[in-house]
N, CA and C atoms as a LAMMPS dump frame, in Angstrom:
ITEM: TIMESTEP
0
ITEM: NUMBER OF ATOMS
285
ITEM: BOX BOUNDS ff ff ff
-5.0000000000000000e+02 5.0000000000000000e+02
-5.0000000000000000e+02 5.0000000000000000e+02
-5.0000000000000000e+02 5.0000000000000000e+02
ITEM: ATOMS id mol type element x y z
1 1 1 N 0.844 -1.176 0
2 1 2 C 0 0 0
3 1 3 C 0.894 1.245 0
4 2 1 N 0.656 2.198 -0.935
5 2 2 C 1.491 3.396 -0.991
6 2 3 C 1.221 4.318 0.205
7 3 1 N 2.243 4.994 0.629
8 3 2 C 2.115 5.969 1.713
9 3 3 C 1.767 7.308 1.099
10 4 1 N 0.747 7.947 1.64
11 4 2 C 0.333 9.25 1.132
12 4 3 C 0.597 10.312 2.185
13 5 1 N 1.131 11.388 1.756
14 5 2 C 1.403 12.498 2.666
15 5 3 C 0.442 13.637 2.342
16 6 1 N -0.054 14.247 3.388
17 6 2 C -0.929 15.398 3.2
18 6 3 C -0.04 16.622 2.983
19 7 1 N -0.238 17.273 1.852
20 7 2 C 0.559 18.447 1.521
21 7 3 C -0.372 19.647 1.45
22 8 1 N -0.055 20.649 2.249
23 8 2 C -0.847 21.87 2.216
24 8 3 C -0.128 22.9 1.364
25 9 1 N -0.86 23.524 0.481
26 9 2 C -0.289 24.598 -0.303
27 9 3 C -1.106 25.848 -0.04
28 10 1 N -0.429 26.939 0.134
29 10 2 C -1.108 28.201 0.354
30 10 3 C -0.707 29.139 -0.767
31 11 1 N -1.689 29.679 -1.434
32 11 2 C -1.435 30.597 -2.521
33 11 3 C -0.9 31.898 -1.935
34 12 1 N 0.161 32.396 -2.526
35 12 2 C 0.738 33.653 -2.051
36 12 3 C 0.041 34.837 -2.705
37 13 1 N -0.044 35.921 -1.942
38 13 2 C -0.588 37.17 -2.459
39 13 3 C 0.505 37.914 -3.204
40 14 1 N 0.096 38.778 -4.124
41 14 2 C 1.03 39.618 -4.871
42 14 3 C 0.868 41.043 -4.39
43 15 1 N 1.981 41.739 -4.25
44 15 2 C 1.92 43.131 -3.816
45 15 3 C 3.133 43.897 -4.292
46 16 1 N 3.196 45.151 -3.87
47 16 2 C 4.303 46.031 -4.213
48 16 3 C 4.823 46.664 -2.932
49 17 1 N 6.135 46.694 -2.777
50 17 2 C 6.733 47.378 -1.635
51 17 3 C 6.537 48.878 -1.868
52 18 1 N 5.703 49.492 -1.043
53 18 2 C 5.381 50.909 -1.228
54 18 3 C 6.247 51.819 -0.37
55 19 1 N 6.644 51.368 0.806
56 19 2 C 7.567 52.135 1.643
57 19 3 C 8.566 51.166 2.26
58 20 1 N 9.804 51.631 2.419
59 20 2 C 10.819 50.798 3.049
60 20 3 C 11.779 51.687 3.824
61 21 1 N 12.004 51.346 5.094
62 21 2 C 12.905 52.082 5.97
63 21 3 C 14.149 51.22 6.18
64 22 1 N 15.14 51.425 5.341
65 22 2 C 16.34 50.593 5.323
66 22 3 C 17.03 50.542 6.687
67 23 1 N 17.184 51.688 7.33
68 23 2 C 17.899 51.721 8.612
69 23 3 C 17.131 51.044 9.737
70 24 1 N 15.818 50.932 9.587
71 24 2 C 15.007 50.301 10.622
72 24 3 C 14.615 48.866 10.274
73 25 1 N 14.802 48.468 9.018
74 25 2 C 14.557 47.084 8.616
75 25 3 C 13.105 46.687 8.461
76 26 1 N 12.244 47.637 8.109
77 26 2 C 10.853 47.283 7.862
78 26 3 C 10.225 48.255 6.873
79 27 1 N 9.05 47.869 6.396
80 27 2 C 8.308 48.715 5.477
81 27 3 C 6.896 48.179 5.313
82 28 1 N 6.243 48.611 4.242
83 28 2 C 4.859 48.221 4.009
84 28 3 C 4.652 47.79 2.565
85 29 1 N 3.897 46.72 2.421
86 29 2 C 3.531 46.178 1.118
87 29 3 C 2.055 46.475 0.904
88 30 1 N 1.711 46.942 -0.285
89 30 2 C 0.31 47.174 -0.634
90 30 3 C -0.133 46.101 -1.62
91 31 1 N -1.35 45.624 -1.42
92 31 2 C -1.927 44.599 -2.28
93 31 3 C -3.415 44.877 -2.429
94 32 1 N -3.977 44.476 -3.545
95 32 2 C -5.42 44.635 -3.746
96 32 3 C -6.097 43.318 -3.394
97 33 1 N -7.014 43.384 -2.432
98 33 2 C -7.758 42.215 -1.969
99 33 3 C -9.238 42.556 -2.026
100 34 1 N -9.995 41.781 -2.765
101 34 2 C -11.434 42.021 -2.923
102 34 3 C -11.726 43.452 -3.369
103 35 1 N -10.91 43.974 -4.268
104 35 2 C -11.133 45.305 -4.824
105 35 3 C -10.679 46.448 -3.929
106 36 1 N -10.088 46.154 -2.791
107 36 2 C -9.628 47.195 -1.873
108 36 3 C -8.125 47.081 -1.658
109 37 1 N -7.475 48.217 -1.493
110 37 2 C -6.044 48.221 -1.217
111 37 3 C -5.829 47.922 0.257
112 38 1 N -4.956 46.965 0.531
113 38 2 C -4.597 46.624 1.912
114 38 3 C -3.105 46.834 2.097
115 39 1 N -2.74 47.243 3.288
116 39 2 C -1.352 47.482 3.632
117 39 3 C -0.9 46.423 4.629
118 40 1 N 0.283 45.855 4.389
119 40 2 C 0.832 44.798 5.234
120 40 3 C 2.198 45.219 5.761
121 41 1 N 2.41 45.083 7.056
122 41 2 C 3.711 45.336 7.663
123 41 3 C 4.672 44.241 7.207
124 42 1 N 5.888 44.625 6.839
125 42 2 C 6.873 43.644 6.379
126 42 3 C 8.215 43.899 7.065
127 43 1 N 8.763 42.882 7.743
128 43 2 C 10.055 42.988 8.421
129 43 3 C 11.135 42.329 7.57
130 44 1 N 12.33 42.853 7.647
131 44 2 C 13.446 42.352 6.848
132 44 3 C 13.675 40.85 7.044
133 45 1 N 13.393 40.344 8.23
134 45 2 C 13.619 38.914 8.508
135 45 3 C 12.719 37.999 7.69
136 46 1 N 11.655 38.542 7.096
137 46 2 C 10.717 37.751 6.315
138 46 3 C 11.008 37.773 4.81
139 47 1 N 12.041 38.534 4.397
140 47 2 C 12.335 38.695 2.974
141 47 3 C 13.322 37.67 2.454
142 48 1 N 13.052 37.199 1.247
143 48 2 C 13.97 36.387 0.451
144 48 3 C 14.287 37.259 -0.757
145 49 1 N 15.383 37.966 -0.688
146 49 2 C 15.711 38.955 -1.707
147 49 3 C 15.774 40.323 -1.052
148 50 1 N 16.271 41.307 -1.796
149 50 2 C 16.457 42.65 -1.264
150 50 3 C 15.188 43.485 -1.412
151 51 1 N 14.621 43.946 -0.293
152 51 2 C 13.431 44.791 -0.398
153 51 3 C 13.788 46.187 -0.901
154 52 1 N 13.046 46.656 -1.865
155 52 2 C 13.216 48.006 -2.401
156 52 3 C 11.846 48.546 -2.769
157 53 1 N 11.688 49.845 -2.612
158 53 2 C 10.43 50.484 -3.002
159 53 3 C 10.202 50.228 -4.486
160 54 1 N 9.015 49.768 -4.816
161 54 2 C 8.663 49.484 -6.203
162 54 3 C 8.83 48.032 -6.595
163 55 1 N 9.413 47.218 -5.711
164 55 2 C 9.612 45.802 -6.03
165 55 3 C 8.287 45.051 -5.96
166 56 1 N 8.058 44.175 -6.904
167 56 2 C 6.903 43.285 -6.873
168 56 3 C 7.273 42.091 -6.017
169 57 1 N 6.364 41.707 -5.12
170 57 2 C 6.649 40.613 -4.188
171 57 3 C 5.489 39.63 -4.104
172 58 1 N 5.806 38.416 -3.703
173 58 2 C 4.814 37.402 -3.343
174 58 3 C 4.972 37.186 -1.849
175 59 1 N 3.853 37.035 -1.124
176 59 2 C 3.933 36.882 0.324
177 59 3 C 2.713 36.152 0.873
178 60 1 N 2.858 35.656 2.101
179 60 2 C 1.731 35.07 2.815
180 60 3 C 1.214 36.107 3.792
181 61 1 N -0.066 36.403 3.726
182 61 2 C -0.674 37.357 4.65
183 61 3 C -0.981 36.656 5.964
184 62 1 N -0.734 37.363 7.071
185 62 2 C -1.008 36.822 8.394
186 62 3 C -1.566 37.931 9.273
187 63 1 N -2.32 37.542 10.285
188 63 2 C -2.862 38.517 11.221
189 63 3 C -1.754 39.01 12.133
190 64 1 N -1.781 40.297 12.453
191 64 2 C -0.8 40.852 13.377
192 64 3 C -1.197 40.557 14.812
193 65 1 N -0.249 40.695 15.719
194 65 2 C -0.521 40.445 17.129
195 65 3 C -1.049 41.716 17.79
196 66 1 N -1.98 41.562 18.681
197 66 2 C -2.518 42.699 19.418
198 66 3 C -3.191 43.699 18.503
199 67 1 N -2.795 44.95 18.614
200 67 2 C -3.42 46.012 17.828
201 67 3 C -2.764 46.196 16.468
202 68 1 N -1.728 45.406 16.172
203 68 2 C -1.069 45.535 14.874
204 68 3 C -1.979 45.021 13.77
205 69 1 N -1.819 45.605 12.61
206 69 2 C -2.595 45.175 11.458
207 69 3 C -1.978 43.94 10.826
208 70 1 N -2.398 43.611 9.617
209 70 2 C -1.89 42.414 8.949
210 70 3 C -0.397 42.52 8.64
211 71 1 N 0.253 41.365 8.631
212 71 2 C 1.692 41.31 8.362
213 71 3 C 1.968 40.407 7.171
214 72 1 N 3.112 40.645 6.533
215 72 2 C 3.553 39.825 5.403
216 72 3 C 4.613 38.853 5.89
217 73 1 N 4.438 37.578 5.555
218 73 2 C 5.393 36.532 5.933
219 73 3 C 5.93 35.88 4.661
220 74 1 N 7.139 35.317 4.748
221 74 2 C 7.743 34.597 3.612
222 74 3 C 7.688 35.422 2.329
223 75 1 N 8.233 36.624 2.38
224 75 2 C 8.169 37.559 1.253
225 75 3 C 9.259 37.23 0.233
226 76 1 N 8.846 37.001 -1
227 76 2 C 9.771 36.73 -2.102
228 76 3 C 9.752 37.901 -3.071
229 77 1 N 10.918 38.483 -3.328
230 77 2 C 11.013 39.568 -4.296
231 77 3 C 10.99 38.941 -5.683
232 78 1 N 9.963 39.281 -6.461
233 78 2 C 9.789 38.694 -7.788
234 78 3 C 10.538 39.503 -8.83
235 79 1 N 10.329 40.761 -8.843
236 79 2 C 10.98 41.63 -9.818
237 79 3 C 10.974 43.047 -9.297
238 80 1 N 11.95 43.802 -9.709
239 80 2 C 11.968 45.204 -9.331
240 80 3 C 11.446 46.012 -10.498
241 81 1 N 10.66 46.984 -10.186
242 81 2 C 10.098 47.85 -11.209
243 81 3 C 10.386 49.292 -10.824
244 82 1 N 10.339 50.175 -11.754
245 82 2 C 10.617 51.571 -11.455
246 82 3 C 9.524 52.12 -10.55
247 83 1 N 9.961 52.939 -9.614
248 83 2 C 9.03 53.528 -8.658
249 83 3 C 7.925 54.268 -9.403
250 84 1 N 6.705 53.938 -9.061
251 84 2 C 5.558 54.606 -9.635
252 84 3 C 5.042 54.002 -10.929
253 85 1 N 5.795 53.119 -11.569
254 85 2 C 5.357 52.575 -12.852
255 85 3 C 4.132 51.684 -12.657
256 86 1 N 4.232 50.714 -11.776
257 86 2 C 3.091 49.826 -11.564
258 86 3 C 2.081 50.47 -10.645
259 87 1 N 2.513 50.884 -9.457
260 87 2 C 1.651 51.51 -8.455
261 87 3 C 0.247 50.912 -8.446
262 88 1 N 0.212 49.602 -8.607
263 88 2 C -1.051 48.871 -8.62
264 88 3 C -2.118 49.561 -9.448
265 89 1 N -2.056 49.335 -10.715
266 89 2 C -3.041 49.832 -11.677
267 89 3 C -2.991 51.343 -11.836
268 90 1 N -1.799 51.847 -12.094
269 90 2 C -1.586 53.25 -12.479
270 90 3 C -2.205 54.266 -11.528
271 91 1 N -1.653 54.34 -10.342
272 91 2 C -2.067 55.384 -9.409
273 91 3 C -3.241 55.042 -8.529
274 92 1 N -3.669 53.8 -8.528
275 92 2 C -4.786 53.384 -7.694
276 92 3 C -4.402 53.319 -6.225
277 93 1 N -3.109 53.274 -5.942
278 93 2 C -2.648 53.1 -4.558
279 93 3 C -2.155 54.426 -4.02
280 94 1 N -2.609 54.747 -2.827
281 94 2 C -2.136 55.951 -2.135
282 94 3 C -1.775 55.552 -0.715
283 95 1 N -0.71 56.146 -0.205
284 95 2 C -0.29 55.822 1.182
285 95 3 C -1.21 56.465 2.179
């Protein structure tokens, strides 16, 4: 009898690094969810690749602790784009 393993896959969200504080090691990723822009806190320890403003990223959304808002986990930098070029559908995103 073959052994079967249960494999969970979680689809990653796509977003853009909208702000990044290099000296402090954190920033915010914006993503469109259900037609609304959401902002996710992102810490340098969660990045695979160099975070830069304007970079397109894939990430897992998670609830923040306490009064903190949503956070980005397992952030993968997919591609870097020029600041303001994508801005999630040409200016749809505002800080």
